[in-house]
C-alpha positions in Angstrom: -4.1 -16.2 -16.6 -2.6 -18.4 -19.3 -1.7 -21.1 -16.6 2.1 -20.5 -17.3 4.4 -20.2 -14.3 7.1 -17.6 -14.6 9.2 -15.3 -12.4 9.4 -11.6 -13.3 12.7 -10.1 -12.1 11.6 -6.5 -12.8 10.3 -6.0 -9.3 8.1 -7.5 -6.5 5.1 -9.5 -7.7 2.3 -7.8 -5.8 1.9 -4.8 -8.1 1.6 -7.0 -11.2 -0.9 -9.1 -9.3 -3.0 -6.0 -8.7 -3.0 -5.2 -12.4 -3.8 -8.9 -13.2 -6.8 -8.7 -10.9 -8.2 -5.9 -13.0 -7.7 -7.9 -16.1 -9.2 -11.0 -14.5 -12.3 -9.0 -13.5 -12.6 -7.8 -17.1 -12.4 -11.3 -18.5 -8.9 -11.0 -19.9 -7.4 -14.3 -21.0 -3.8 -13.2 -21.2 -3.5 -13.7 -25.0 -1.7 -10.5 -25.9 2.0 -9.8 -26.3 3.1 -6.7 -24.4 6.4 -6.5 -26.4 6.0 -3.1 -28.1 5.1 0.3 -26.6 2.3 1.9 -28.5 1.0 -1.3 -30.1 -2.7 -1.4 -30.8 -4.7 -3.5 -28.4 -6.7 -6.4 -29.7 -10.4 -6.8 -29.1 -9.8 -9.3 -26.2 -7.9 -6.8 -24.1 -10.3 -5.1 -21.6 -8.5 -1.8 -21.5 -11.1 -0.2 -19.2 -10.8 -3.0 -16.7 -7.0 -3.0 -16.7 -6.9 0.8 -16.1 -9.6 0.7 -13.4 -7.5 0.0 -10.4 -4.7 2.4 -11.1 -7.3 5.1 -11.9 -9.2 4.3 -8.6 -5.9 4.4 -6.6 -5.0 7.8 -8.2 -8.4 9.2 -7.4 -8.4 8.1 -3.8 -4.9 9.7 -3.3 -6.5 13.1 -3.3 -8.8 12.7 -0.3 -6.1 10.8 1.6 -3.8 13.8 1.1 -6.5 16.0 2.6 -6.9 13.6 5.6 -3.2 13.4 6.2 -2.9 17.2 6.6 -5.9 17.2 8.9 -4.4 14.5 11.1 -1.3 16.7 11.4 -3.6 19.2 13.0 -3.4 21.8 10.2 -6.4 23.9 9.2 -9.0 22.8 6.6 -7.7 25.4 4.2 -4.2 23.9 4.4 -5.8 20.4 3.8 -7.7 21.7 0.8 -4.5 23.2 -0.6 -2.7 19.9 -0.3 -5.6 18.0 -1.9 -5.7 20.6 -4.7 -2.0 20.2 -5.4 -2.5 16.4 -5.7 -5.6 16.9 -7.9 -3.8 19.1 -10.5 -0.5 17.1 -10.4 0.0 16.3 -14.1 2.3 13.3 -13.5 -0.3 11.7 -11.2 -3.1 12.3 -13.6 -1.2 10.7 -16.5 0.0 7.7 -14.5 -3.5 7.1 -13.1 -4.9 6.9 -16.7 -2.5 4.2 -17.8 -1.8 0.6 -16.8 1.1 1.6 -14.5 2.1 0.9 -10.9 3.0 4.4 -9.8 -0.5 5.5 -8.8 -1.0 2.3 -6.9 2.3 2.7 -5.1 1.5 6.3 -4.2 -1.9 5.2 -2.9 -0.4 2.7 -0.5 2.4 5.1 0.6 -0.3 7.7 1.5 -2.4 5.0 3.2 0.6 3.9 5.3 1.2 7.5 6.5 -2.4 8.2 7.1 -3.0 5.0 9.0 0.0 5.7 11.3 -1.2 9.2 12.0 -4.7 7.8 12.8 -3.0 5.3 15.1 -0.9 7.9 16.8 -3.9 10.1 17.5 -5.8 7.1 18.9 -2.8 6.6 21.2 -3.4 9.9 22.9 -7.1 9.1 23.8 -7.7 5.3 23.7 -4.7 3.1 23.6 -5.3 -0.6 23.0 -8.9 0.1 21.8 -10.3 -1.5 18.7 -9.5 1.5 16.5 -6.0 1.6 18.0 -5.4 -2.0 16.8 -7.1 -1.4 13.5 -5.0 1.5 12.5 -1.8 -0.1 13.6 -2.6 -3.3 11.6 -3.6 -1.2 8.6 -0.3 0.6 8.8 1.6 -2.7 8.6 -0.6 -3.9 5.7 -0.2 -0.6 3.7 3.6 -0.7 4.2 3.8 -4.3 3.1 1.7 -3.5 0.0 3.9 -0.6 -0.9 7.1 -2.7 -0.6 5.3 -5.5 -2.5 4.6 -3.2 -5.5 8.0 -1.6 -5.9 11.2 -1.6 -3.9 10.9 2.2 -3.6 8.1 1.5 -1.1 10.9 0.6 1.4 11.5 4.4 1.9 8.0 4.8 3.2 8.4 1.7 5.4 11.6 3.2 6.8 9.9 6.6 7.3 7.0 5.1 9.3 9.4 2.9 11.4 11.6 5.9 12.1 8.6 8.0 13.3 7.3 5.1 15.3 10.8 4.7 16.9 10.7 8.4 17.9 7.3 8.1 19.4 8.3 4.9 21.3 11.3 6.8 22.7 8.9 9.4 24.1 6.7 6.7 25.5 9.6 5.3 27.5 9.9 8.6 29.3 6.2 9.0 30.0 5.8 8.9 33.7 2.0 8.3 33.5 2.5 4.8 32.0 3.6 1.7 33.8 6.7 -0.1 32.8 4.7 -3.0 31.4 2.3 -0.7 29.5 5.2 1.3 28.0 7.1 -1.9 27.0 4.0 -3.5 25.4 3.3 -0.3 23.4 6.9 0.0 22.2 7.0 -3.7 21.2 3.7 -3.8 19.4 4.7 -1.1 16.8 7.6 -3.0 15.1 5.9 -6.3 15.8 2.7 -5.5 13.9 4.4 -3.7 11.0 7.1 -6.4 10.7 4.6 -9.2 11.0 2.4 -7.8 8.2 5.5 -7.6 5.9 6.5 -11.2 6.6 2.9 -12.5 6.3 2.5 -10.9 2.9 5.8 -12.3 1.6 4.9 -15.7 2.8 1.4 -15.6 1.3 2.8 -14.5 -2.1 5.5 -17.1 -2.0 3.0 -19.8 -1.1 0.7 -18.7 -3.9 3.5 -18.9 -6.5 4.7 -22.2 -5.1 1.1 -23.7 -5.2 0.6 -22.5 -8.8 4.0 -24.0 -9.8 3.1 -27.4 -8.2 -0.3 -27.4 -9.7 1.1 -26.7 -13.2 3.7 -29.5 -12.7 1.0 -31.9 -11.7 -1.2 -31.0 -14.7 
């Protein structure tokens, strides 16, 4: 925002870029020193805009928890119970009200799990359909975003890859599939999820490199 290139070693850059997007949409010019906890914000800091995306991510986590339980083929009452537990979770409520990355990380973690469950259920009825490709790609995107926000997102990435590996193992023993069909389905899972992770890393790196070159030229 201030046209100053720097590298933040506190974590991956994507989470900070999400918060910066909220500030950009609110017209924040970056002229505020975040050097003391509890400091009073100046008039040029759009607090509402900076808190918007974390609050939205926290709010959307509740219906996603409901959908995850439904995709696991539990009852609507169980899904309502899971959503209610998310709704009254004090830590999530507090983190969603502040300019923090935790609610955004939880959102992408849940999105990754939900997308893979949607993909797996599509696998049973219509493999290689448009919805099949959509949910598989969204799984890779959500995992990449989770890792790009905080390194703890790697655990969700490993979880999804582990579940995908178990499902791929069962596909290899499915006598109703041809050898080519089973091989393609097993290869597309890690390929899509790994490709999304690499693509996001390359895009972020290219963006930072372009900004650095532009500032050097100026």
